[in-house]
KETORGU-43208 format. One record per residue (C-alpha): residue number from 1; residue in three letters; x, y, z negated. Coordinates in pm, whole numbers. Layout:
residues N
PT / seq / type / east / north / up
PT / NUM / ALA / X / Y / Z
...
end
This chain:
residues 144
PT / seq / type / east / north / up
PT / 1 / UNK / 9787 / 4115 / -18846
PT / 2 / UNK / 10127 / 4277 / -18810
PT / 3 / UNK / 10152 / 4589 / -18599
PT / 4 / UNK / 10453 / 4577 / -18374
PT / 5 / UNK / 10576 / 4764 / -18071
PT / 6 / UNK / 10940 / 4657 / -18066
PT / 7 / UNK / 11065 / 4347 / -17890
PT / 8 / UNK / 11094 / 4038 / -18105
PT / 9 / UNK / 11377 / 3800 / -18032
PT / 10 / UNK / 11319 / 3427 / -18037
PT / 11 / UNK / 11531 / 3124 / -17981
PT / 12 / UNK / 11541 / 2993 / -17626
PT / 13 / UNK / 11196 / 2879 / -17520
PT / 14 / UNK / 11137 / 2505 / -17510
PT / 15 / UNK / 10882 / 2550 / -17230
PT / 16 / UNK / 10844 / 2841 / -16993
PT / 17 / UNK / 10637 / 2942 / -16690
PT / 18 / UNK / 10668 / 3265 / -16491
PT / 19 / UNK / 10481 / 3377 / -16180
PT / 20 / UNK / 10432 / 3698 / -15982
PT / 21 / UNK / 10072 / 3769 / -15884
PT / 22 / UNK / 9902 / 4029 / -15667
PT / 23 / UNK / 9745 / 4316 / -15864
PT / 24 / UNK / 9393 / 4222 / -15755
PT / 25 / UNK / 9090 / 4065 / -15921
PT / 26 / UNK / 9191 / 3741 / -15751
PT / 27 / UNK / 9541 / 3766 / -15899
PT / 28 / UNK / 9395 / 3823 / -16248
PT / 29 / UNK / 9168 / 3520 / -16208
PT / 30 / UNK / 9461 / 3310 / -16088
PT / 31 / UNK / 9663 / 3416 / -16396
PT / 32 / UNK / 9391 / 3275 / -16621
PT / 33 / UNK / 9359 / 2954 / -16420
PT / 34 / UNK / 9736 / 2897 / -16413
PT / 35 / UNK / 9752 / 2956 / -16788
PT / 36 / UNK / 9485 / 2695 / -16850
PT / 37 / UNK / 9657 / 2446 / -16619
PT / 38 / UNK / 10005 / 2490 / -16767
PT / 39 / UNK / 9899 / 2490 / -17130
PT / 40 / UNK / 9682 / 2183 / -17069
PT / 41 / UNK / 9978 / 2013 / -16901
PT / 42 / UNK / 10191 / 2095 / -17203
PT / 43 / UNK / 9926 / 1948 / -17434
PT / 44 / UNK / 9848 / 2284 / -17593
PT / 45 / UNK / 9508 / 2441 / -17666
PT / 46 / UNK / 9392 / 2673 / -17389
PT / 47 / UNK / 9099 / 2871 / -17533
PT / 48 / UNK / 9242 / 3181 / -17703
PT / 49 / UNK / 9540 / 3201 / -17466
PT / 50 / UNK / 9314 / 3196 / -17158
PT / 51 / UNK / 9106 / 3483 / -17299
PT / 52 / UNK / 9417 / 3685 / -17382
PT / 53 / UNK / 9566 / 3630 / -17036
PT / 54 / UNK / 9235 / 3724 / -16872
PT / 55 / UNK / 9227 / 4054 / -17059
PT / 56 / UNK / 9594 / 4142 / -17011
PT / 57 / UNK / 9586 / 4050 / -16641
PT / 58 / UNK / 9267 / 4252 / -16589
PT / 59 / UNK / 9436 / 4550 / -16754
PT / 60 / UNK / 9743 / 4507 / -16532
PT / 61 / UNK / 9517 / 4511 / -16225
PT / 62 / UNK / 9303 / 4802 / -16342
PT / 63 / UNK / 9556 / 5028 / -16517
PT / 64 / UNK / 9896 / 4903 / -16402
PT / 65 / UNK / 9847 / 4861 / -16029
PT / 66 / UNK / 10093 / 5012 / -15786
PT / 67 / UNK / 10031 / 4923 / -15420
PT / 68 / UNK / 10283 / 4667 / -15300
PT / 69 / UNK / 10405 / 4579 / -15652
PT / 70 / UNK / 10300 / 4253 / -15820
PT / 71 / UNK / 10240 / 4192 / -16188
PT / 72 / UNK / 10420 / 3914 / -16374
PT / 73 / UNK / 10272 / 3653 / -16605
PT / 74 / UNK / 10511 / 3473 / -16838
PT / 75 / UNK / 10421 / 3197 / -17082
PT / 76 / UNK / 10680 / 3062 / -17321
PT / 77 / UNK / 10673 / 2827 / -17617
PT / 78 / UNK / 10933 / 2881 / -17888
PT / 79 / UNK / 11030 / 2610 / -18137
PT / 80 / UNK / 10700 / 2436 / -18056
PT / 81 / UNK / 10548 / 2684 / -18300
PT / 82 / UNK / 10471 / 3004 / -18107
PT / 83 / UNK / 10316 / 3065 / -17767
PT / 84 / UNK / 10421 / 3401 / -17624
PT / 85 / UNK / 10217 / 3552 / -17342
PT / 86 / UNK / 10364 / 3843 / -17145
PT / 87 / UNK / 10204 / 4044 / -16866
PT / 88 / UNK / 10432 / 4297 / -16698
PT / 89 / UNK / 10302 / 4562 / -16460
PT / 90 / UNK / 10450 / 4845 / -16255
PT / 91 / UNK / 10307 / 5141 / -16448
PT / 92 / UNK / 10545 / 5195 / -16738
PT / 93 / UNK / 10422 / 5551 / -16783
PT / 94 / UNK / 10064 / 5437 / -16858
PT / 95 / UNK / 10082 / 5286 / -17204
PT / 96 / UNK / 9782 / 5128 / -17376
PT / 97 / UNK / 9697 / 5211 / -17736
PT / 98 / UNK / 9935 / 5062 / -17990
PT / 99 / UNK / 9837 / 4761 / -18201
PT / 100 / UNK / 9611 / 4868 / -18484
PT / 101 / UNK / 9496 / 5185 / -18305
PT / 102 / UNK / 9266 / 5026 / -18045
PT / 103 / UNK / 8906 / 5145 / -18062
PT / 104 / UNK / 8602 / 5041 / -17860
PT / 105 / UNK / 8529 / 5260 / -17558
PT / 106 / UNK / 8159 / 5287 / -17637
PT / 107 / UNK / 7874 / 5059 / -17541
PT / 108 / UNK / 7990 / 5007 / -17182
PT / 109 / UNK / 8092 / 4677 / -17028
PT / 110 / UNK / 8460 / 4771 / -17014
PT / 111 / UNK / 8715 / 4906 / -17258
PT / 112 / UNK / 8709 / 4616 / -17502
PT / 113 / UNK / 8994 / 4401 / -17368
PT / 114 / UNK / 9262 / 4498 / -17617
PT / 115 / UNK / 9014 / 4453 / -17902
PT / 116 / UNK / 8978 / 4093 / -17786
PT / 117 / UNK / 9356 / 4055 / -17770
PT / 118 / UNK / 9390 / 4206 / -18118
PT / 119 / UNK / 9126 / 3969 / -18256
PT / 120 / UNK / 9270 / 3651 / -18100
PT / 121 / UNK / 9646 / 3706 / -18119
PT / 122 / UNK / 9853 / 3663 / -18432
PT / 123 / UNK / 10072 / 3951 / -18310
PT / 124 / UNK / 10083 / 4166 / -18000
PT / 125 / UNK / 10273 / 4465 / -17876
PT / 126 / UNK / 10413 / 4667 / -17590
PT / 127 / UNK / 10766 / 4674 / -17448
PT / 128 / UNK / 10856 / 4964 / -17221
PT / 129 / UNK / 11098 / 4904 / -16935
PT / 130 / UNK / 11289 / 4822 / -16737
PT / 131 / UNK / 11242 / 5135 / -16528
PT / 132 / UNK / 10879 / 5207 / -16442
PT / 133 / UNK / 10750 / 4884 / -16597
PT / 134 / UNK / 10583 / 4780 / -16918
PT / 135 / UNK / 10508 / 4446 / -17075
PT / 136 / UNK / 10211 / 4383 / -17299
PT / 137 / UNK / 10267 / 4066 / -17497
PT / 138 / UNK / 10076 / 3855 / -17744
PT / 139 / UNK / 10182 / 3566 / -17965
PT / 140 / UNK / 9977 / 3275 / -18091
PT / 141 / UNK / 10089 / 3038 / -18366
PT / 142 / UNK / 10054 / 2678 / -18249
PT / 143 / UNK / 9897 / 2419 / -18478
PT / 144 / UNK / 10138 / 2146 / -18573
end
């Protein structure tokens, strides 16, 4: 797994979906359901991506919530080879641990989301900005 915090540039996506969702448990659930629906419609596998979206959306709701500000889910497929998942929230000053530095938060039921992302994604990282926002992204290689 490659550790990366800088933005990677890709060619223009061949398929793309973006939606703003309320920073609530319902919004996080909807992010996962919309991911499954869109990836299925595109003929792509949904399993790992749905888990990653569920974790990133839950983190956006729990750690990135600002009243009255939505979080954004963006799915994009590049060169039919890479699925990029991005979740952007309104708390740019609250950064999660960097890739490769995530540790379990004990035996509790929470605090393991980024470990799941790290295990399932081929690459993931954090982009800071624009002002007072951050994007946590993950990429999955698509089987040909």
